[in-house]
C-alpha positions, 0 to 999 in steps of 0.5 A: 308176950307180957300181959297187958296193962289195962288202964281204963276209967270206963269201958268203951268199944275201942282201945288204943294200944301202945306196944313196947319196942323192947321184948320185956316191956309192957303194953299200955292200953286206954279206952278210946273211940273209933278214931283213937281219941282218948277222953283224958278227963275220964282217966285217973291221974295215974292213967293220964300221966301214963297216957301222956308219957306213952305219947311222948316216947313213941318211937323210943319206948313204944310203937305208934298206937293202934286202935282196935275193937274191944273183944 
C-alpha cells in the first residue's frame, strides 16, 4: 500500500481516513474528534481543499471515511 498523506494542523486522538478506491491512489487523513468531526478552521487552505474534495468524491475516488484512534 502507498504511504498515507497526513494532513494535520494539530494533533488529536482520532483521525478521519479517506482510503483510495484504486490501488495506486493515496489515502487522505485528517485530525478529528471521536465522532469524525473535522475542525476545518484548524486546517490549512490546502488541507481544507483536499478535505472538501475527498468528501465530494466518496464512492468515485475514495471509500467512505473511517474514524480511527491515532496510534
